[in-house]
N, CA, C and O atoms as a GROMACS GRO file, in nm:
protein
  272
    1MET      N    1  -3.997   1.368   4.158
    1MET     CA    2  -4.024   1.233   4.203
    1MET      C    3  -4.163   1.190   4.158
    1MET      O    4  -4.259   1.268   4.162
    2GLU      N    5  -4.173   1.066   4.116
    2GLU     CA    6  -4.301   1.012   4.071
    2GLU      C    7  -4.387   0.969   4.189
    2GLU      O    8  -4.336   0.929   4.294
    3LYS      N    9  -4.516   0.979   4.170
    3LYS     CA   10  -4.611   0.925   4.268
    3LYS      C   11  -4.660   0.792   4.212
    3LYS      O   12  -4.703   0.784   4.097
    4PHE      N   13  -4.652   0.688   4.292
    4PHE     CA   14  -4.691   0.555   4.248
    4PHE      C   15  -4.827   0.518   4.304
    4PHE      O   16  -4.862   0.556   4.416
    5LYS      N   17  -4.903   0.442   4.226
    5LYS     CA   18  -5.035   0.396   4.265
    5LYS      C   19  -5.032   0.244   4.280
    5LYS      O   20  -4.945   0.178   4.223
    6PRO      N   21  -5.126   0.187   4.355
    6PRO     CA   22  -5.132   0.041   4.365
    6PRO      C   23  -5.144  -0.022   4.226
    6PRO      O   24  -5.208   0.032   4.137
    7ASN      N   25  -5.080  -0.136   4.209
    7ASN     CA   26  -5.075  -0.215   4.085
    7ASN      C   27  -4.984  -0.159   3.978
    7ASN      O   28  -4.978  -0.214   3.868
    8ASP      N   29  -4.911  -0.049   4.006
    8ASP     CA   30  -4.807  -0.004   3.914
    8ASP      C   31  -4.696  -0.108   3.915
    8ASP      O   32  -4.670  -0.172   4.017
    9LYS      N   33  -4.630  -0.125   3.802
    9LYS     CA   34  -4.514  -0.214   3.793
    9LYS      C   35  -4.390  -0.125   3.798
    9LYS      O   36  -4.375  -0.034   3.716
   10VAL      N   37  -4.301  -0.149   3.894
   10VAL     CA   38  -4.184  -0.063   3.916
   10VAL      C   39  -4.055  -0.144   3.922
   10VAL      O   40  -4.057  -0.264   3.948
   11VAL      N   41  -3.943  -0.075   3.897
   11VAL     CA   42  -3.809  -0.132   3.911
   11VAL      C   43  -3.722  -0.027   3.978
   11VAL      O   44  -3.756   0.091   3.979
   12TYR      N   45  -3.609  -0.071   4.034
   12TYR     CA   46  -3.513   0.023   4.091
   12TYR      C   47  -3.440   0.096   3.978
   12TYR      O   48  -3.406   0.035   3.877
   13THR      N   49  -3.416   0.226   3.995
   13THR     CA   50  -3.343   0.304   3.894
   13THR      C   51  -3.194   0.278   3.901
   13THR      O   52  -3.126   0.282   3.799
   14ASN      N   53  -3.141   0.252   4.020
   14ASN     CA   54  -2.998   0.233   4.039
   14ASN      C   55  -2.957   0.092   3.996
   14ASN      O   56  -3.004  -0.006   4.053
   15LYS      N   57  -2.871   0.083   3.895
   15LYS     CA   58  -2.826  -0.048   3.843
   15LYS      C   59  -2.742  -0.125   3.944
   15LYS      O   60  -2.724  -0.246   3.929
   16HIS      N   61  -2.690  -0.058   4.047
   16HIS     CA   62  -2.605  -0.125   4.147
   16HIS      C   63  -2.686  -0.197   4.254
   16HIS      O   64  -2.629  -0.271   4.335
   17ILE      N   65  -2.816  -0.176   4.257
   17ILE     CA   66  -2.902  -0.249   4.351
   17ILE      C   67  -2.927  -0.386   4.290
   17ILE      O   68  -2.977  -0.396   4.178
   18PRO      N   69  -2.894  -0.493   4.362
   18PRO     CA   70  -2.900  -0.628   4.303
   18PRO      C   71  -3.040  -0.680   4.270
   18PRO      O   72  -3.053  -0.780   4.200
   19ASN      N   73  -3.144  -0.615   4.319
   19ASN     CA   74  -3.280  -0.660   4.290
   19ASN      C   75  -3.319  -0.612   4.150
   19ASN      O   76  -3.347  -0.493   4.131
   20ASN      N   77  -3.321  -0.702   4.053
   20ASN     CA   78  -3.357  -0.668   3.915
   20ASN      C   79  -3.502  -0.696   3.882
   20ASN      O   80  -3.544  -0.675   3.769
   21LEU      N   81  -3.580  -0.743   3.978
   21LEU     CA   82  -3.717  -0.785   3.951
   21LEU      C   83  -3.810  -0.668   3.925
   21LEU      O   84  -3.791  -0.558   3.978
   22VAL      N   85  -3.911  -0.693   3.842
   22VAL     CA   86  -4.021  -0.598   3.827
   22VAL      C   87  -4.114  -0.625   3.945
   22VAL      O   88  -4.158  -0.738   3.966
   23MET      N   89  -4.142  -0.520   4.022
   23MET     CA   90  -4.221  -0.536   4.144
   23MET      C   91  -4.358  -0.471   4.127
   23MET      O   92  -4.372  -0.371   4.056
   24ASN      N   93  -4.457  -0.528   4.191
   24ASN     CA   94  -4.593  -0.477   4.188
   24ASN      C   95  -4.615  -0.390   4.312
   24ASN      O   96  -4.587  -0.433   4.424
   25VAL      N   97  -4.664  -0.268   4.292
   25VAL     CA   98  -4.690  -0.177   4.404
   25VAL      C   99  -4.818  -0.221   4.475
   25VAL      O  100  -4.923  -0.235   4.412
   26LYS      N  101  -4.809  -0.242   4.605
   26LYS     CA  102  -4.926  -0.278   4.686
   26LYS      C  103  -4.986  -0.156   4.755
   26LYS      O  104  -5.108  -0.145   4.767
   27ARG      N  105  -4.900  -0.066   4.801
   27ARG     CA  106  -4.947   0.059   4.861
   27ARG      C  107  -4.869   0.171   4.795
   27ARG      O  108  -4.746   0.172   4.798
   28GLY      N  109  -4.940   0.264   4.736
   28GLY     CA  110  -4.876   0.373   4.663
   28GLY      C  111  -4.791   0.462   4.752
   28GLY      O  112  -4.773   0.435   4.871
   29THR      N  113  -4.738   0.568   4.693
   29THR     CA  114  -4.650   0.659   4.764
   29THR      C  115  -4.718   0.714   4.889
   29THR      O  116  -4.829   0.767   4.882
   30HIS      N  117  -4.651   0.700   5.002
   30HIS     CA  118  -4.701   0.750   5.130
   30HIS      C  119  -4.583   0.797   5.214
   30HIS      O  120  -4.469   0.758   5.190
   31LYS      N  121  -4.612   0.881   5.312
   31LYS     CA  122  -4.508   0.933   5.401
   31LYS      C  123  -4.489   0.839   5.519
   31LYS      O  124  -4.585   0.793   5.580
   32SER      N  125  -4.363   0.810   5.550
   32SER     CA  126  -4.329   0.731   5.667
   32SER      C  127  -4.202   0.792   5.725
   32SER      O  128  -4.096   0.788   5.662
   33GLY      N  129  -4.212   0.846   5.843
   33GLY     CA  130  -4.097   0.911   5.905
   33GLY      C  131  -4.049   1.030   5.824
   33GLY      O  132  -3.930   1.063   5.826
   34GLY      N  133  -4.140   1.097   5.754
   34GLY     CA  134  -4.104   1.214   5.675
   34GLY      C  135  -4.048   1.182   5.538
   34GLY      O  136  -4.013   1.273   5.463
   35MET      N  137  -4.037   1.053   5.504
   35MET     CA  138  -3.983   1.014   5.373
   35MET      C  139  -4.092   0.949   5.289
   35MET      O  140  -4.181   0.882   5.342
   36ASP      N  141  -4.084   0.969   5.157
   36ASP     CA  142  -4.180   0.907   5.066
   36ASP      C  143  -4.143   0.761   5.046
   36ASP      O  144  -4.034   0.729   5.000
   37MET      N  145  -4.235   0.672   5.082
   37MET     CA  146  -4.212   0.528   5.075
   37MET      C  147  -4.318   0.463   4.987
   37MET      O  148  -4.425   0.520   4.965
   38VAL      N  149  -4.287   0.344   4.938
   38VAL     CA  150  -4.379   0.264   4.858
   38VAL      C  151  -4.372   0.121   4.911
   38VAL      O  152  -4.263   0.071   4.941
   39THR      N  153  -4.486   0.054   4.924
   39THR     CA  154  -4.487  -0.086   4.961
   39THR      C  155  -4.498  -0.168   4.833
   39THR      O  156  -4.590  -0.149   4.754
   40VAL      N  157  -4.402  -0.259   4.813
   40VAL     CA  158  -4.398  -0.340   4.692
   40VAL      C  159  -4.408  -0.488   4.727
   40VAL      O  160  -4.376  -0.530   4.839
   41GLU      N  161  -4.453  -0.567   4.629
   41GLU     CA  162  -4.466  -0.711   4.648
   41GLU      C  163  -4.348  -0.782   4.582
   41GLU      O  164  -4.319  -0.761   4.464
   42LEU      N  165  -4.280  -0.864   4.661
   42LEU     CA  166  -4.170  -0.947   4.614
   42LEU      C  167  -4.212  -1.094   4.626
   42LEU      O  168  -4.311  -1.123   4.692
   43PRO      N  169  -4.138  -1.186   4.563
   43PRO     CA  170  -4.176  -1.328   4.574
   43PRO      C  171  -4.186  -1.378   4.719
   43PRO      O  172  -4.267  -1.467   4.747
   44GLY      N  173  -4.107  -1.322   4.810
   44GLY     CA  174  -4.110  -1.366   4.949
   44GLY      C  175  -4.208  -1.291   5.037
   44GLY      O  176  -4.226  -1.328   5.153
   45GLY      N  177  -4.273  -1.189   4.986
   45GLY     CA  178  -4.367  -1.111   5.066
   45GLY      C  179  -4.360  -0.963   5.031
   45GLY      O  180  -4.312  -0.925   4.924
   46LEU      N  181  -4.409  -0.880   5.123
   46LEU     CA  182  -4.412  -0.736   5.101
   46LEU      C  183  -4.285  -0.670   5.154
   46LEU      O  184  -4.223  -0.719   5.249
   47ALA      N  185  -4.246  -0.559   5.092
   47ALA     CA  186  -4.127  -0.485   5.134
   47ALA      C  187  -4.153  -0.337   5.115
   47ALA      O  188  -4.243  -0.297   5.040
   48HIS      N  189  -4.075  -0.255   5.183
   48HIS     CA  190  -4.084  -0.110   5.170
   48HIS      C  191  -3.963  -0.061   5.091
   48HIS      O  192  -3.852  -0.112   5.107
   49ALA      N  193  -3.986   0.038   5.006
   49ALA     CA  194  -3.878   0.096   4.926
   49ALA      C  195  -3.895   0.247   4.924
   49ALA      O  196  -4.007   0.297   4.935
   50PHE      N  197  -3.785   0.318   4.909
   50PHE     CA  198  -3.792   0.463   4.894
   50PHE      C  199  -3.846   0.495   4.755
   50PHE      O  200  -3.799   0.441   4.656
   51ALA      N  201  -3.946   0.582   4.749
   51ALA     CA  202  -4.007   0.617   4.621
   51ALA      C  203  -3.906   0.680   4.526
   51ALA      O  204  -3.916   0.663   4.405
   52SER      N  205  -3.808   0.753   4.580
   52SER     CA  206  -3.709   0.819   4.496
   52SER      C  207  -3.616   0.720   4.426
   52SER      O  208  -3.550   0.757   4.329
   53GLU      N  209  -3.610   0.596   4.473
   53GLU     CA  210  -3.523   0.493   4.414
   53GLU      C  211  -3.593   0.412   4.305
   53GLU      O  212  -3.529   0.327   4.242
   54LEU      N  213  -3.722   0.436   4.281
   54LEU     CA  214  -3.800   0.355   4.188
   54LEU      C  215  -3.841   0.434   4.064
   54LEU      O  216  -3.844   0.557   4.065
   55ARG      N  217  -3.872   0.360   3.959
   55ARG     CA  218  -3.931   0.417   3.838
   55ARG      C  219  -4.030   0.316   3.782
   55ARG      O  220  -4.025   0.197   3.816
   56ILE      N  221  -4.120   0.364   3.696
   56ILE     CA  222  -4.217   0.275   3.631
   56ILE      C  223  -4.143   0.184   3.534
   56ILE      O  224  -4.055   0.229   3.461
   57ALA      N  225  -4.178   0.057   3.531
   57ALA     CA  226  -4.115  -0.040   3.441
   57ALA      C  227  -4.164  -0.018   3.298
   57ALA      O  228  -4.280   0.019   3.276
   58THR      N  229  -4.076  -0.040   3.202
   58THR     CA  230  -4.113  -0.030   3.060
   58THR      C  231  -4.196  -0.153   3.022
   58THR      O  232  -4.201  -0.251   3.098
   59THR      N  233  -4.259  -0.149   2.906
   59THR     CA  234  -4.339  -0.262   2.860
   59THR      C  235  -4.253  -0.387   2.843
   59THR      O  236  -4.295  -0.497   2.878
   60LEU      N  237  -4.133  -0.370   2.789
   60LEU     CA  238  -4.041  -0.483   2.771
   60LEU      C  239  -4.003  -0.543   2.906
   60LEU      O  240  -4.000  -0.665   2.922
   61GLU      N  241  -3.974  -0.458   3.004
   61GLU     CA  242  -3.938  -0.506   3.138
   61GLU      C  243  -4.054  -0.583   3.201
   61GLU      O  244  -4.033  -0.684   3.267
   62GLU      N  245  -4.177  -0.534   3.180
   62GLU     CA  246  -4.294  -0.604   3.234
   62GLU      C  247  -4.306  -0.743   3.174
   62GLU      O  248  -4.337  -0.839   3.245
   63LYS      N  249  -4.282  -0.755   3.043
   63LYS     CA  250  -4.292  -0.886   2.976
   63LYS      C  251  -4.184  -0.981   3.025
   63LYS      O  252  -4.210  -1.098   3.051
   64LEU      N  253  -4.060  -0.930   3.038
   64LEU     CA  254  -3.948  -1.014   3.081
   64LEU      C  255  -3.948  -1.041   3.231
   64LEU      O  256  -3.898  -1.145   3.276
   65GLY      N  257  -4.003  -0.947   3.308
   65GLY     CA  258  -4.006  -0.962   3.454
   65GLY      C  259  -3.880  -0.915   3.524
   65GLY      O  260  -3.868  -0.930   3.645
   66VAL      N  261  -3.785  -0.858   3.448
   66VAL     CA  262  -3.660  -0.808   3.506
   66VAL      C  263  -3.625  -0.671   3.449
   66VAL      O  264  -3.669  -0.635   3.340
   67ARG      N  265  -3.544  -0.597   3.524
   67ARG     CA  266  -3.498  -0.464   3.481
   67ARG      C  267  -3.399  -0.479   3.366
   67ARG      O  268  -3.320  -0.573   3.363
   68GLN      N  269  -3.404  -0.385   3.273
   68GLN     CA  270  -3.310  -0.385   3.159
   68GLN      C  271  -3.202  -0.282   3.178
   68GLN      O  272  -3.115  -0.267   3.093
   0.00000   0.00000   0.00000
């Protein structure tokens, strides 16, 4: 599992998750309830995501703003 730092650009690895946006990490990988979590910024505000479900966005994805 990757460790994420603030300002990393991430996307969900699972193509079945409908959120295709490139998200900005606000709080890096941290433990919450024994699970590795990441706080990400979405257009509507902040959200929490499981670190195991995310990966670093590619350069192309960062330019387009969506997962490929």
